[in-house]
C-alpha positions in Angstrom: 0.0 0.0 0.0 3.0 2.3 0.5 3.7 2.3 -3.3 0.0 3.1 -3.9 0.2 6.0 -1.5 3.4 7.4 -3.0 2.0 7.1 -6.6 -1.2 9.0 -5.6 0.7 11.7 -3.7 3.0 12.2 -6.7 -0.1 12.6 -8.9 -1.7 15.0 -6.5 1.6 17.0 -6.3 1.7 17.2 -10.2 -1.9 18.4 -10.3 -1.9 20.8 -7.3 1.7 21.5 -6.3 2.5 22.8 -2.9 5.0 22.4 -0.2 2.7 20.2 1.9 2.3 17.7 -0.8 6.1 17.7 -1.2 6.3 16.8 2.5 3.8 14.0 2.2 5.7 12.5 -0.9 8.9 12.6 1.2 7.1 10.9 4.1 5.7 8.2 1.8 9.2 7.4 0.5 10.4 6.6 4.0 10.1 3.2 5.6 6.8 2.7 7.4 4.9 0.0 9.0 1.9 -1.7 7.4 -0.4 0.2 9.8 1.2 3.5 9.0 0.9 2.9 5.3 -2.8 1.9 5.7 -3.4 5.1 7.7 -1.8 7.2 4.9 -3.9 5.5 2.3 -7.0 6.1 4.3 -6.1 9.8 4.6 -5.4 10.0 0.9 -8.8 8.5 0.1 -10.5 10.9 2.4 -8.7 13.9 0.8 -9.7 12.8 -2.6 -13.3 11.7 -1.9 -14.5 14.0 -4.8 -11.9 12.9 -7.3 -13.7 11.9 -10.5 -13.8 12.4 -14.3 -10.6 12.8 -16.2 -8.4 13.1 -13.2 -9.7 9.8 -11.8 -9.2 8.1 -15.1 -5.7 9.4 -15.4 -4.8 8.4 -11.9 -6.3 4.9 -12.4 -4.3 4.5 -15.6 -1.1 5.6 -13.9 -1.6 3.2 -11.0 -2.5 0.3 -13.3 0.5 0.9 -15.5 2.7 0.6 -12.4 1.0 -2.7 -11.4 -0.8 -1.1 -8.5 -4.5 -1.3 -7.6 -6.4 1.5 -9.1 -7.8 4.4 -7.0 -11.3 3.3 -7.9 -10.7 -0.3 -6.7 -9.1 0.9 -3.3 -12.0 3.3 -2.9 -14.5 0.5 -3.5 -12.7 -1.7 -1.0 -13.0 1.0 1.6 -16.7 1.5 0.8 -17.3 -2.3 1.4 -15.3 -2.2 4.7 -17.5 0.7 5.8 -20.6 -1.2 5.0 -19.4 -4.3 6.8 -18.5 -2.3 10.0 -21.9 -0.5 9.9 -23.7 -3.9 9.4 -21.8 -5.4 12.3 -22.8 -2.5 14.5 -19.6 -2.3 16.5 -16.2 -0.9 15.9 -13.4 -3.4 16.4 -10.3 -1.2 15.9 -8.9 2.3 15.8 -8.6 1.9 12.0 -12.4 1.2 11.8 -13.0 4.2 14.1 -11.0 6.4 11.6 -13.0 5.0 8.7 -16.3 5.8 10.3 -15.1 9.2 11.5 -13.9 10.1 8.1 -17.2 9.2 6.5 -19.1 11.2 9.1 -17.0 14.3 8.5 -18.1 14.2 4.8 -21.3 16.1 5.4 -22.2 16.1 1.7 -21.5 12.3 1.4 -24.1 9.8 0.4 -24.9 8.5 4.0 -28.5 8.1 4.8 -29.7 9.8 8.0 -30.2 6.3 9.6 -26.6 5.2 8.7 -25.2 8.5 9.9 -27.0 8.2 13.2 -25.9 4.5 13.6 -22.3 5.5 12.8 -22.4 8.3 15.3 -23.7 6.0 18.1 -21.0 3.4 17.2 -18.3 6.1 17.4 -19.6 7.3 20.8 -19.7 3.8 22.2 -16.2 3.0 21.0 -14.8 6.3 22.3 -16.4 5.8 25.7 -15.1 2.2 26.0 -11.6 3.4 25.1 -11.5 6.0 27.9 -12.6 3.5 30.6 
């Protein structure tokens, strides 16, 4: 997943520029644990939630040409994981907490009111159990 993160960050830097993206590219080139790479990928997916059209096609082609999973595929995997966690009704890890929290922060996202309420309850329960 680290190679995926680096490729997406390089694409973002080419499209948008900026010192912050330079720093993230530099970070993605460093050695990191699987958990750190997964967290970075999750952040990248959140930052690019609205990516579509020509940019998405170009990014997917670049990733596929490098033998990496496409952005579209990784996004779908995360969508499935979100649905699984929501259907289970409990959060099992900090990674799942971050996933739900990211979705709830997307106020224009496609969550129904019922799913949003359930996710909020799940976050609250997980947070209260973590502080005990």
